N, CA, C and O atoms as a CHARMM CRD file, in Angstrom:
* protein
*
  360
    1    1 MET  N     38.90500  -9.79000 -41.56600 PROA 1      0.00000
    2    1 MET  CA    39.25800  -8.07100 -41.36000 PROA 1      0.00000
    3    1 MET  C     37.96600  -8.22900 -40.78700 PROA 1      0.00000
    4    1 MET  O     37.20800  -9.16800 -41.02800 PROA 1      0.00000
    5    2 LYS  N     37.71000  -7.14100 -39.91100 PROA 2      0.00000
    6    2 LYS  CA    36.16200  -6.37800 -38.93900 PROA 2      0.00000
    7    2 LYS  C     35.58700  -5.90800 -40.16500 PROA 2      0.00000
    8    2 LYS  O     36.25800  -5.58500 -41.14600 PROA 2      0.00000
    9    3 THR  N     34.32500  -5.87400 -40.09600 PROA 3      0.00000
   10    3 THR  CA    33.84200  -4.66100 -40.19400 PROA 3      0.00000
   11    3 THR  C     33.53900  -3.41400 -39.61100 PROA 3      0.00000
   12    3 THR  O     33.82400  -3.14200 -38.44500 PROA 3      0.00000
   13    4 LEU  N     32.96800  -2.64900 -40.39200 PROA 4      0.00000
   14    4 LEU  CA    33.16800  -1.16400 -39.81600 PROA 4      0.00000
   15    4 LEU  C     31.84100  -1.37400 -38.26100 PROA 4      0.00000
   16    4 LEU  O     32.03800  -0.89400 -37.14500 PROA 4      0.00000
   17    5 THR  N     30.90100  -1.99500 -38.56800 PROA 5      0.00000
   18    5 THR  CA    30.05400  -2.21100 -37.53900 PROA 5      0.00000
   19    5 THR  C     30.25800  -3.23800 -36.21000 PROA 5      0.00000
   20    5 THR  O     29.68600  -3.26900 -35.12000 PROA 5      0.00000
   21    6 GLN  N     31.29500  -4.03300 -36.77500 PROA 6      0.00000
   22    6 GLN  CA    32.07100  -4.71700 -35.42600 PROA 6      0.00000
   23    6 GLN  C     32.82800  -4.34000 -34.94600 PROA 6      0.00000
   24    6 GLN  O     33.03700  -4.71500 -33.79200 PROA 6      0.00000
   25    7 PHE  N     33.89800  -3.11700 -35.73800 PROA 7      0.00000
   26    7 PHE  CA    34.63300  -2.86900 -34.94300 PROA 7      0.00000
   27    7 PHE  C     34.16800  -1.73300 -34.32500 PROA 7      0.00000
   28    7 PHE  O     34.87100  -1.34400 -33.39200 PROA 7      0.00000
   29    8 THR  N     32.93000  -0.92100 -34.64100 PROA 8      0.00000
   30    8 THR  CA    32.46800   0.17200 -33.84800 PROA 8      0.00000
   31    8 THR  C     32.08500  -0.43800 -32.43900 PROA 8      0.00000
   32    8 THR  O     32.44600   0.01100 -31.35200 PROA 8      0.00000
   33    9 GLU  N     31.06300  -1.85200 -32.72100 PROA 9      0.00000
   34    9 GLU  CA    30.66500  -2.45400 -31.38900 PROA 9      0.00000
   35    9 GLU  C     31.77800  -2.68300 -30.69600 PROA 9      0.00000
   36    9 GLU  O     31.66200  -2.04500 -29.64900 PROA 9      0.00000
   37   10 LYS  N     32.99300  -3.36100 -30.71800 PROA 10     0.00000
   38   10 LYS  CA    34.15300  -3.43100 -30.12400 PROA 10     0.00000
   39   10 LYS  C     34.90000  -2.06600 -29.62000 PROA 10     0.00000
   40   10 LYS  O     35.69700  -2.12400 -28.68400 PROA 10     0.00000
   41   11 LEU  N     34.81500  -1.70900 -29.81200 PROA 11     0.00000
   42   11 LEU  CA    35.50200  -0.02200 -29.38300 PROA 11     0.00000
   43   11 LEU  C     34.50500   0.39700 -28.44500 PROA 11     0.00000
   44   11 LEU  O     34.94100   0.46600 -27.29600 PROA 11     0.00000
   45   12 ILE  N     33.19700   0.72200 -28.59800 PROA 12     0.00000
   46   12 ILE  CA    32.29900   1.20300 -27.61500 PROA 12     0.00000
   47   12 ILE  C     31.88700  -0.26800 -26.29500 PROA 12     0.00000
   48   12 ILE  O     31.26500   0.03500 -25.27700 PROA 12     0.00000
   49   13 SER  N     32.12800  -1.06800 -26.42600 PROA 13     0.00000
   50   13 SER  CA    32.22400  -2.49600 -25.43600 PROA 13     0.00000
   51   13 SER  C     33.42500  -2.00100 -24.37500 PROA 13     0.00000
   52   13 SER  O     33.42400  -2.31000 -23.18300 PROA 13     0.00000
   53   14 GLU  N     34.49200  -1.14300 -25.04900 PROA 14     0.00000
   54   14 GLU  CA    35.79500  -1.48900 -24.54800 PROA 14     0.00000
   55   14 GLU  C     36.00800   0.27600 -23.92700 PROA 14     0.00000
   56   14 GLU  O     36.78900   0.81200 -23.14200 PROA 14     0.00000
   57   15 LYS  N     34.97600   0.69500 -24.68200 PROA 15     0.00000
   58   15 LYS  CA    35.41500   2.30400 -23.89100 PROA 15     0.00000
   59   15 LYS  C     33.95600   3.09500 -24.27600 PROA 15     0.00000
   60   15 LYS  O     33.97600   3.93000 -25.18000 PROA 15     0.00000
   61   16 PRO  N     32.69400   2.80000 -23.55500 PROA 16     0.00000
   62   16 PRO  CA    31.83300   3.78000 -23.56400 PROA 16     0.00000
   63   16 PRO  C     31.67000   4.28200 -23.70600 PROA 16     0.00000
   64   16 PRO  O     30.61400   4.59800 -24.25300 PROA 16     0.00000
   65   17 GLU  N     32.54400   4.95100 -23.37000 PROA 17     0.00000
   66   17 GLU  CA    32.88100   6.58200 -23.37200 PROA 17     0.00000
   67   17 GLU  C     32.58200   7.90400 -24.75900 PROA 17     0.00000
   68   17 GLU  O     32.26900   9.08600 -24.90000 PROA 17     0.00000
   69   18 LEU  N     32.91100   6.78500 -25.47100 PROA 18     0.00000
   70   18 LEU  CA    33.50000   7.06800 -26.82400 PROA 18     0.00000
   71   18 LEU  C     32.02700   7.04700 -27.62400 PROA 18     0.00000
   72   18 LEU  O     31.87500   7.54000 -28.74200 PROA 18     0.00000
   73   19 ALA  N     30.92900   6.36400 -26.82500 PROA 19     0.00000
   74   19 ALA  CA    30.07900   5.64800 -27.92200 PROA 19     0.00000
   75   19 ALA  C     29.17500   7.15200 -28.59100 PROA 19     0.00000
   76   19 ALA  O     29.03200   7.24100 -29.81100 PROA 19     0.00000
   77   20 GLU  N     28.63100   8.23500 -27.66700 PROA 20     0.00000
   78   20 GLU  CA    28.32700   9.45100 -28.11800 PROA 20     0.00000
   79   20 GLU  C     29.29300  10.06400 -29.37900 PROA 20     0.00000
   80   20 GLU  O     28.54200  10.68600 -30.13000 PROA 20     0.00000
   81   21 MET  N     30.48600  10.09900 -29.80000 PROA 21     0.00000
   82   21 MET  CA    31.02300  10.79300 -30.80600 PROA 21     0.00000
   83   21 MET  C     31.39800  10.10000 -31.98200 PROA 21     0.00000
   84   21 MET  O     31.55500  10.63600 -33.07900 PROA 21     0.00000
   85   22 ILE  N     31.59100   8.44300 -31.63400 PROA 22     0.00000
   86   22 ILE  CA    31.50200   7.58100 -32.65500 PROA 22     0.00000
   87   22 ILE  C     30.07600   7.72200 -33.10500 PROA 22     0.00000
   88   22 ILE  O     30.12500   7.20300 -34.22100 PROA 22     0.00000
   89   23 GLU  N     28.71200   8.14800 -32.89700 PROA 23     0.00000
   90   23 GLU  CA    27.67000   7.64300 -33.11700 PROA 23     0.00000
   91   23 GLU  C     27.35100   9.36800 -33.85200 PROA 23     0.00000
   92   23 GLU  O     26.43800   9.45200 -34.67300 PROA 23     0.00000
   93   24 MET  N     28.12800  10.59800 -33.49800 PROA 24     0.00000
   94   24 MET  CA    28.08500  11.78900 -33.99500 PROA 24     0.00000
   95   24 MET  C     28.88500  11.60200 -35.79300 PROA 24     0.00000
   96   24 MET  O     28.47400  12.05900 -36.86000 PROA 24     0.00000
   97   25 GLU  N     30.07700  10.78800 -35.51100 PROA 25     0.00000
   98   25 GLU  CA    30.66800  10.97000 -36.79500 PROA 25     0.00000
   99   25 GLU  C     30.22300   9.82700 -37.70700 PROA 25     0.00000
  100   25 GLU  O     30.34500   9.80400 -38.93200 PROA 25     0.00000
  101   26 LEU  N     29.77100   9.02800 -37.04900 PROA 26     0.00000
  102   26 LEU  CA    28.82400   7.92000 -38.29500 PROA 26     0.00000
  103   26 LEU  C     27.23600   8.86700 -38.72500 PROA 26     0.00000
  104   26 LEU  O     26.63300   8.71100 -39.78800 PROA 26     0.00000
  105   27 ASN  N     26.92100   9.57700 -37.89500 PROA 27     0.00000
  106   27 ASN  CA    26.43400  10.70100 -38.95900 PROA 27     0.00000
  107   27 ASN  C     26.23300  11.27100 -39.81300 PROA 27     0.00000
  108   27 ASN  O     25.39200  11.36800 -40.70700 PROA 27     0.00000
  109   28 GLU  N     27.52000  11.89000 -39.34300 PROA 28     0.00000
  110   28 GLU  CA    28.31900  12.64100 -40.18300 PROA 28     0.00000
  111   28 GLU  C     28.51900  12.25900 -41.74200 PROA 28     0.00000
  112   28 GLU  O     28.16600  12.82500 -42.77600 PROA 28     0.00000
  113   29 LEU  N     29.33200  10.89700 -41.44800 PROA 29     0.00000
  114   29 LEU  CA    29.54400   9.87000 -42.63300 PROA 29     0.00000
  115   29 LEU  C     28.39100   9.88000 -43.88200 PROA 29     0.00000
  116   29 LEU  O     28.40500  10.26200 -45.05200 PROA 29     0.00000
  117   30 GLN  N     26.99000   9.00100 -42.63700 PROA 30     0.00000
  118   30 GLN  CA    25.87400   9.28600 -43.55700 PROA 30     0.00000
  119   30 GLN  C     25.08700  10.37800 -44.51600 PROA 30     0.00000
  120   30 GLN  O     24.58600  10.34700 -45.64000 PROA 30     0.00000
  121   31 LEU  N     25.25900  11.43100 -43.39700 PROA 31     0.00000
  122   31 LEU  CA    24.68900  12.65700 -44.35500 PROA 31     0.00000
  123   31 LEU  C     25.63600  13.08300 -45.58200 PROA 31     0.00000
  124   31 LEU  O     25.39700  13.51600 -46.71000 PROA 31     0.00000
  125   32 SER  N     26.71300  12.80200 -44.93900 PROA 32     0.00000
  126   32 SER  CA    27.45300  13.12400 -46.74500 PROA 32     0.00000
  127   32 SER  C     27.58600  12.36500 -48.09300 PROA 32     0.00000
  128   32 SER  O     27.70600  12.72200 -49.26500 PROA 32     0.00000
  129   33 GLU  N     27.50300  10.97200 -47.33900 PROA 33     0.00000
  130   33 GLU  CA    27.12200  10.11600 -48.30300 PROA 33     0.00000
  131   33 GLU  C     25.71100  10.15600 -49.31500 PROA 33     0.00000
  132   33 GLU  O     25.48100   9.76200 -50.45800 PROA 33     0.00000
  133   34 ARG  N     24.90600  10.84800 -48.25200 PROA 34     0.00000
  134   34 ARG  CA    23.45600  10.55200 -48.87000 PROA 34     0.00000
  135   34 ARG  C     23.16500  12.00900 -49.57200 PROA 34     0.00000
  136   34 ARG  O     22.18700  12.21500 -50.29200 PROA 34     0.00000
  137   35 LEU  N     24.17000  12.99100 -49.24900 PROA 35     0.00000
  138   35 LEU  CA    24.09000  14.46400 -50.07900 PROA 35     0.00000
  139   35 LEU  C     24.77100  14.03600 -51.60400 PROA 35     0.00000
  140   35 LEU  O     24.13000  14.17400 -52.64600 PROA 35     0.00000
  141   36 LYS  N     26.16300  13.49800 -51.56400 PROA 36     0.00000
  142   36 LYS  CA    26.12900  12.76900 -52.94500 PROA 36     0.00000
  143   36 LYS  C     25.64900  11.95300 -53.63500 PROA 36     0.00000
  144   36 LYS  O     25.49000  12.25500 -54.81800 PROA 36     0.00000
  145   37 ALA  N     25.32300  10.89800 -53.26600 PROA 37     0.00000
  146   37 ALA  CA    24.38100  10.13500 -53.90300 PROA 37     0.00000
  147   37 ALA  C     23.29500  10.98300 -54.87100 PROA 37     0.00000
  148   37 ALA  O     22.99500  10.78600 -56.04800 PROA 37     0.00000
  149   38 ALA  N     22.73700  12.18500 -53.75000 PROA 38     0.00000
  150   38 ALA  CA    21.07800  12.59900 -54.60800 PROA 38     0.00000
  151   38 ALA  C     21.68700  13.13900 -55.56400 PROA 38     0.00000
  152   38 ALA  O     21.20300  13.01800 -56.69000 PROA 38     0.00000
  153   39 ARG  N     23.19400  14.05000 -55.33000 PROA 39     0.00000
  154   39 ARG  CA    23.80500  15.14700 -56.44200 PROA 39     0.00000
  155   39 ARG  C     23.82900  14.28800 -57.66000 PROA 39     0.00000
  156   39 ARG  O     23.21700  14.59700 -58.68200 PROA 39     0.00000
  157   40 LYS  N     24.51100  13.25700 -57.54400 PROA 40     0.00000
  158   40 LYS  CA    24.89600  12.12000 -58.68700 PROA 40     0.00000
  159   40 LYS  C     23.45500  11.69100 -59.07500 PROA 40     0.00000
  160   40 LYS  O     23.11300  12.08300 -60.19000 PROA 40     0.00000
  161   41 SER  N     22.44800  10.89100 -58.31100 PROA 41     0.00000
  162   41 SER  CA    21.30000  10.66400 -58.97800 PROA 41     0.00000
  163   41 SER  C     20.71100  11.64600 -59.70100 PROA 41     0.00000
  164   41 SER  O     20.09900  11.28500 -60.70600 PROA 41     0.00000
  165   42 ALA  N     20.75400  13.09300 -59.36900 PROA 42     0.00000
  166   42 ALA  CA    20.57600  14.32300 -60.20600 PROA 42     0.00000
  167   42 ALA  C     21.32500  14.18100 -61.29500 PROA 42     0.00000
  168   42 ALA  O     20.74600  14.78500 -62.19800 PROA 42     0.00000
  169   43 GLY  N     22.24400  13.73200 -61.65900 PROA 43     0.00000
  170   43 GLY  CA    22.68500  14.09900 -62.96600 PROA 43     0.00000
  171   43 GLY  C     23.64700  15.18100 -62.54000 PROA 43     0.00000
  172   43 GLY  O     23.78400  15.76000 -63.61700 PROA 43     0.00000
  173   44 LEU  N     24.53300  15.95000 -61.53600 PROA 44     0.00000
  174   44 LEU  CA    25.05400  16.98300 -61.48900 PROA 44     0.00000
  175   44 LEU  C     26.12100  17.16700 -60.70400 PROA 44     0.00000
  176   44 LEU  O     26.30200  16.55300 -59.65300 PROA 44     0.00000
  177   45 THR  N     26.91000  18.05400 -61.19400 PROA 45     0.00000
  178   45 THR  CA    28.28600  18.13800 -60.88900 PROA 45     0.00000
  179   45 THR  C     28.18500  18.92000 -59.62600 PROA 45     0.00000
  180   45 THR  O     27.10600  19.34400 -59.21200 PROA 45     0.00000
  181   46 GLN  N     29.56900  19.14700 -58.88600 PROA 46     0.00000
  182   46 GLN  CA    29.47100  19.99000 -57.53800 PROA 46     0.00000
  183   46 GLN  C     29.10000  21.43300 -58.03900 PROA 46     0.00000
  184   46 GLN  O     28.21600  22.05000 -57.44600 PROA 46     0.00000
  185   47 ARG  N     29.73300  21.97300 -59.08500 PROA 47     0.00000
  186   47 ARG  CA    29.90200  23.29800 -60.02800 PROA 47     0.00000
  187   47 ARG  C     28.66500  23.79800 -60.17500 PROA 47     0.00000
  188   47 ARG  O     28.32100  24.92000 -59.80300 PROA 47     0.00000
  189   48 ALA  N     27.58500  22.53500 -61.01800 PROA 48     0.00000
  190   48 ALA  CA    26.18600  22.81300 -60.70800 PROA 48     0.00000
  191   48 ALA  C     25.32700  22.96200 -59.34900 PROA 48     0.00000
  192   48 ALA  O     24.33200  23.68700 -59.35900 PROA 48     0.00000
  193   49 VAL  N     25.65100  22.38400 -58.36600 PROA 49     0.00000
  194   49 VAL  CA    25.40700  21.95200 -57.71800 PROA 49     0.00000
  195   49 VAL  C     25.58600  23.52500 -56.34800 PROA 49     0.00000
  196   49 VAL  O     25.01300  23.77900 -55.28900 PROA 49     0.00000
  197   50 ALA  N     26.62400  24.17800 -57.11800 PROA 50     0.00000
  198   50 ALA  CA    26.81700  25.35700 -56.31500 PROA 50     0.00000
  199   50 ALA  C     26.27700  26.27100 -56.88700 PROA 50     0.00000
  200   50 ALA  O     25.57600  27.01400 -56.20000 PROA 50     0.00000
  201   51 ASP  N     26.38600  26.49100 -58.07500 PROA 51     0.00000
  202   51 ASP  CA    25.69000  27.35600 -58.60800 PROA 51     0.00000
  203   51 ASP  C     24.34600  27.85200 -58.47200 PROA 51     0.00000
  204   51 ASP  O     24.02900  28.99800 -58.79100 PROA 51     0.00000
  205   52 LYS  N     23.34300  26.77000 -57.87600 PROA 52     0.00000
  206   52 LYS  CA    22.51200  26.85000 -58.22600 PROA 52     0.00000
  207   52 LYS  C     21.69800  27.12200 -56.15000 PROA 52     0.00000
  208   52 LYS  O     20.60200  27.43300 -55.68400 PROA 52     0.00000
  209   53 MET  N     23.11200  26.74900 -55.57000 PROA 53     0.00000
  210   53 MET  CA    23.11900  27.26800 -54.35200 PROA 53     0.00000
  211   53 MET  C     23.16100  28.72700 -54.15100 PROA 53     0.00000
  212   53 MET  O     22.38600  29.26900 -53.36300 PROA 53     0.00000
  213   54 HSD  N     24.22100  29.52500 -54.97500 PROA 54     0.00000
  214   54 HSD  CA    24.92000  30.80200 -54.75500 PROA 54     0.00000
  215   54 HSD  C     26.13400  30.07300 -54.03800 PROA 54     0.00000
  216   54 HSD  O     25.86000  30.61000 -52.96500 PROA 54     0.00000
  217   55 VAL  N     27.22100  29.31900 -53.73200 PROA 55     0.00000
  218   55 VAL  CA    28.10000  29.47900 -53.50800 PROA 55     0.00000
  219   55 VAL  C     29.34400  29.14200 -53.97700 PROA 55     0.00000
  220   55 VAL  O     29.48800  29.11500 -55.19900 PROA 55     0.00000
  221   56 ASN  N     30.35300  28.85700 -53.20700 PROA 56     0.00000
  222   56 ASN  CA    31.39000  27.88500 -54.14600 PROA 56     0.00000
  223   56 ASN  C     31.38300  26.51900 -54.24100 PROA 56     0.00000
  224   56 ASN  O     30.83100  25.67600 -53.53500 PROA 56     0.00000
  225   57 ARG  N     32.16500  26.40500 -55.34100 PROA 57     0.00000
  226   57 ARG  CA    32.16500  24.48100 -55.61300 PROA 57     0.00000
  227   57 ARG  C     32.85600  24.48800 -54.38200 PROA 57     0.00000
  228   57 ARG  O     32.11100  24.79600 -53.45100 PROA 57     0.00000
  229   58 ALA  N     33.89400  24.28200 -54.09200 PROA 58     0.00000
  230   58 ALA  CA    34.47500  24.14900 -52.53600 PROA 58     0.00000
  231   58 ALA  C     33.68700  23.72600 -51.28600 PROA 58     0.00000
  232   58 ALA  O     33.69200  22.67000 -50.65300 PROA 58     0.00000
  233   59 TYR  N     32.98700  24.91000 -51.11900 PROA 59     0.00000
  234   59 TYR  CA    31.39000  24.76800 -49.87600 PROA 59     0.00000
  235   59 TYR  C     30.72200  23.47600 -50.83300 PROA 59     0.00000
  236   59 TYR  O     30.35300  22.62000 -50.03000 PROA 59     0.00000
  237   60 VAL  N     30.53100  23.17900 -51.76800 PROA 60     0.00000
  238   60 VAL  CA    29.43800  22.24300 -51.97300 PROA 60     0.00000
  239   60 VAL  C     31.25500  20.71800 -51.68100 PROA 60     0.00000
  240   60 VAL  O     31.32700  19.75500 -50.91700 PROA 60     0.00000
  241   61 ALA  N     31.81300  21.01200 -52.22700 PROA 61     0.00000
  242   61 ALA  CA    32.64700  19.70000 -51.59000 PROA 61     0.00000
  243   61 ALA  C     32.82100  20.01100 -49.88800 PROA 61     0.00000
  244   61 ALA  O     32.42500  18.91300 -49.49700 PROA 61     0.00000
  245   62 GLN  N     32.98300  20.39000 -49.25700 PROA 62     0.00000
  246   62 GLN  CA    33.41200  20.89500 -47.89100 PROA 62     0.00000
  247   62 GLN  C     31.65500  19.90100 -47.26900 PROA 62     0.00000
  248   62 GLN  O     31.76400  18.95800 -46.48500 PROA 62     0.00000
  249   63 LEU  N     30.26800  20.34600 -47.78500 PROA 63     0.00000
  250   63 LEU  CA    29.39200  19.36500 -47.73000 PROA 63     0.00000
  251   63 LEU  C     29.05900  18.08500 -47.77400 PROA 63     0.00000
  252   63 LEU  O     28.32700  17.32000 -47.14800 PROA 63     0.00000
  253   64 GLU  N     29.98600  18.03900 -48.92700 PROA 64     0.00000
  254   64 GLU  CA    29.67700  16.26900 -49.11900 PROA 64     0.00000
  255   64 GLU  C     30.92000  15.52600 -48.83000 PROA 64     0.00000
  256   64 GLU  O     31.21700  14.38800 -49.19300 PROA 64     0.00000
  257   65 SER  N     31.71800  16.51300 -47.98400 PROA 65     0.00000
  258   65 SER  CA    33.44300  15.41000 -47.03300 PROA 65     0.00000
  259   65 SER  C     32.97000  15.34700 -45.64800 PROA 65     0.00000
  260   65 SER  O     33.03900  14.33000 -44.95800 PROA 65     0.00000
  261   66 ARG  N     32.37700  16.72500 -45.17700 PROA 66     0.00000
  262   66 ARG  CA    32.52000  16.78300 -43.47400 PROA 66     0.00000
  263   66 ARG  C     31.26900  17.96500 -43.26900 PROA 66     0.00000
  264   66 ARG  O     31.50500  19.17200 -43.20900 PROA 66     0.00000
  265   67 PRO  N     30.16100  17.47500 -43.19400 PROA 67     0.00000
  266   67 PRO  CA    29.37600  18.41000 -42.83700 PROA 67     0.00000
  267   67 PRO  C     29.17700  19.38100 -41.60100 PROA 67     0.00000
  268   67 PRO  O     28.00700  19.75500 -41.53100 PROA 67     0.00000
  269   68 GLN  N     29.80500  19.77500 -40.83800 PROA 68     0.00000
  270   68 GLN  CA    30.30100  19.69400 -39.73900 PROA 68     0.00000
  271   68 GLN  C     28.99100  21.11600 -39.74400 PROA 68     0.00000
  272   68 GLN  O     28.89000  21.96800 -40.62600 PROA 68     0.00000
  273   69 ASN  N     28.20100  21.00500 -38.59800 PROA 69     0.00000
  274   69 ASN  CA    27.56300  22.25700 -37.90100 PROA 69     0.00000
  275   69 ASN  C     26.77100  22.76700 -39.22600 PROA 69     0.00000
  276   69 ASN  O     26.72000  23.96900 -39.48400 PROA 69     0.00000
  277   70 ILE  N     26.17800  21.82100 -40.02400 PROA 70     0.00000
  278   70 ILE  CA    25.42500  22.44500 -41.36400 PROA 70     0.00000
  279   70 ILE  C     23.73300  22.53200 -40.98800 PROA 70     0.00000
  280   70 ILE  O     23.06300  21.58900 -40.56700 PROA 70     0.00000
  281   71 THR  N     23.35800  23.59800 -41.19500 PROA 71     0.00000
  282   71 THR  CA    22.09400  24.61600 -40.82800 PROA 71     0.00000
  283   71 THR  C     20.55300  23.41700 -41.86400 PROA 71     0.00000
  284   71 THR  O     20.72500  22.89300 -42.96400 PROA 71     0.00000
  285   72 ILE  N     19.74400  23.36800 -41.33600 PROA 72     0.00000
  286   72 ILE  CA    18.52300  22.99900 -41.73700 PROA 72     0.00000
  287   72 ILE  C     18.12600  23.86200 -43.22300 PROA 72     0.00000
  288   72 ILE  O     17.33700  23.61200 -44.13400 PROA 72     0.00000
  289   73 THR  N     19.13200  25.04000 -42.95300 PROA 73     0.00000
  290   73 THR  CA    18.23600  25.98600 -44.07300 PROA 73     0.00000
  291   73 THR  C     19.41500  25.52800 -45.36100 PROA 73     0.00000
  292   73 THR  O     18.97400  25.10900 -46.43100 PROA 73     0.00000
  293   74 THR  N     20.86800  25.65200 -45.14000 PROA 74     0.00000
  294   74 THR  CA    21.67500  24.73900 -46.28100 PROA 74     0.00000
  295   74 THR  C     21.21000  23.56100 -46.71300 PROA 74     0.00000
  296   74 THR  O     20.93000  23.56900 -47.91100 PROA 74     0.00000
  297   75 LEU  N     21.03700  22.58200 -46.16700 PROA 75     0.00000
  298   75 LEU  CA    20.17300  21.11200 -45.73400 PROA 75     0.00000
  299   75 LEU  C     18.72400  21.20200 -47.20600 PROA 75     0.00000
  300   75 LEU  O     18.54000  20.45800 -48.16900 PROA 75     0.00000
  301   76 LEU  N     17.92300  22.52900 -46.71100 PROA 76     0.00000
  302   76 LEU  CA    17.19400  22.88500 -48.16800 PROA 76     0.00000
  303   76 LEU  C     17.32200  23.41600 -49.62700 PROA 76     0.00000
  304   76 LEU  O     16.71700  23.21100 -50.67900 PROA 76     0.00000
  305   77 LYS  N     18.59000  24.34300 -49.15300 PROA 77     0.00000
  306   77 LYS  CA    19.25800  25.28700 -50.34300 PROA 77     0.00000
  307   77 LYS  C     19.52100  23.37200 -50.89900 PROA 77     0.00000
  308   77 LYS  O     18.56100  22.99200 -51.56800 PROA 77     0.00000
  309   78 TYR  N     20.43300  22.45900 -50.73000 PROA 78     0.00000
  310   78 TYR  CA    21.32400  21.77800 -51.10700 PROA 78     0.00000
  311   78 TYR  C     20.03100  21.03900 -51.82200 PROA 78     0.00000
  312   78 TYR  O     19.98800  21.03000 -53.05200 PROA 78     0.00000
  313   79 SER  N     18.95700  20.40700 -51.03900 PROA 79     0.00000
  314   79 SER  CA    18.14500  19.77000 -51.71800 PROA 79     0.00000
  315   79 SER  C     17.22500  20.00400 -52.61700 PROA 79     0.00000
  316   79 SER  O     16.68800  19.18500 -53.36200 PROA 79     0.00000
  317   80 HSD  N     17.03600  21.20500 -52.53500 PROA 80     0.00000
  318   80 HSD  CA    16.45800  22.07000 -54.19800 PROA 80     0.00000
  319   80 HSD  C     17.80800  21.79600 -54.88000 PROA 80     0.00000
  320   80 HSD  O     17.98900  20.65600 -55.30600 PROA 80     0.00000
  321   81 ALA  N     18.65000  22.59700 -55.01000 PROA 81     0.00000
  322   81 ALA  CA    19.29400  22.11600 -55.61000 PROA 81     0.00000
  323   81 ALA  C     19.44300  20.88800 -56.77100 PROA 81     0.00000
  324   81 ALA  O     19.83900  20.87500 -57.93700 PROA 81     0.00000
  325   82 VAL  N     18.78900  19.61400 -55.61000 PROA 82     0.00000
  326   82 VAL  CA    19.67900  18.48300 -56.64500 PROA 82     0.00000
  327   82 VAL  C     18.11800  17.31600 -56.84400 PROA 82     0.00000
  328   82 VAL  O     18.05300  16.10700 -57.06400 PROA 82     0.00000
  329   83 GLY  N     17.03800  18.37400 -56.64100 PROA 83     0.00000
  330   83 GLY  CA    15.80100  18.31600 -56.80600 PROA 83     0.00000
  331   83 GLY  C     15.03300  17.27600 -55.90200 PROA 83     0.00000
  332   83 GLY  O     14.07900  16.60100 -56.29000 PROA 83     0.00000
  333   84 ALA  N     15.61800  17.24400 -54.56700 PROA 84     0.00000
  334   84 ALA  CA    15.31900  16.06700 -53.55000 PROA 84     0.00000
  335   84 ALA  C     14.88800  16.28200 -52.87100 PROA 84     0.00000
  336   84 ALA  O     15.64600  17.14000 -52.41800 PROA 84     0.00000
  337   85 GLN  N     13.80100  16.21600 -51.97000 PROA 85     0.00000
  338   85 GLN  CA    13.22800  16.09300 -50.94600 PROA 85     0.00000
  339   85 GLN  C     13.94900  15.88800 -48.98800 PROA 85     0.00000
  340   85 GLN  O     14.55600  14.95000 -48.47100 PROA 85     0.00000
  341   86 LEU  N     13.58500  16.97100 -48.52800 PROA 86     0.00000
  342   86 LEU  CA    14.17400  17.10300 -47.43400 PROA 86     0.00000
  343   86 LEU  C     13.62000  16.46700 -46.45600 PROA 86     0.00000
  344   86 LEU  O     12.75100  17.17000 -45.94100 PROA 86     0.00000
  345   87 LYS  N     13.76700  15.08600 -45.78600 PROA 87     0.00000
  346   87 LYS  CA    13.27500  15.18000 -44.70400 PROA 87     0.00000
  347   87 LYS  C     13.77700  14.65700 -43.49000 PROA 87     0.00000
  348   87 LYS  O     14.66500  13.81100 -43.38300 PROA 87     0.00000
  349   88 VAL  N     13.03700  15.31900 -42.41600 PROA 88     0.00000
  350   88 VAL  CA    14.05500  15.56500 -41.04800 PROA 88     0.00000
  351   88 VAL  C     12.81800  14.76900 -40.09300 PROA 88     0.00000
  352   88 VAL  O     11.59900  14.86400 -39.94900 PROA 88     0.00000
  353   89 GLU  N     13.94300  13.93900 -39.55000 PROA 89     0.00000
  354   89 GLU  CA    13.05600  13.20300 -38.36500 PROA 89     0.00000
  355   89 GLU  C     13.93100  13.00300 -36.79400 PROA 89     0.00000
  356   89 GLU  O     15.10000  12.77900 -36.47900 PROA 89     0.00000
  357   90 VAL  N     12.74000  13.20700 -36.11900 PROA 90     0.00000
  358   90 VAL  CA    13.52400  13.37200 -34.61600 PROA 90     0.00000
  359   90 VAL  C     13.08100  12.05700 -33.53600 PROA 90     0.00000
  360   90 VAL  O     13.55000  12.00700 -32.39900 PROA 90     0.00000
């Protein structure tokens, strides 16, 4: 069985035009995993985070599963709700 990294490298070597799309998808996945980990580390439920952000629980679930077109403002609200610090690097 191949690892995700091995699979990705093979796919990109066969179809280089997919590299950017794959990178974006992996970044979204990493972001969603980090959001979820921060919430769990804070011992909070999605409902608790939603209440602190003044949004519904389904929106928090969406952020944690598929954070497409997420804004810095939303990331700041989420990080404050879970007691984390937001770091942005360019």
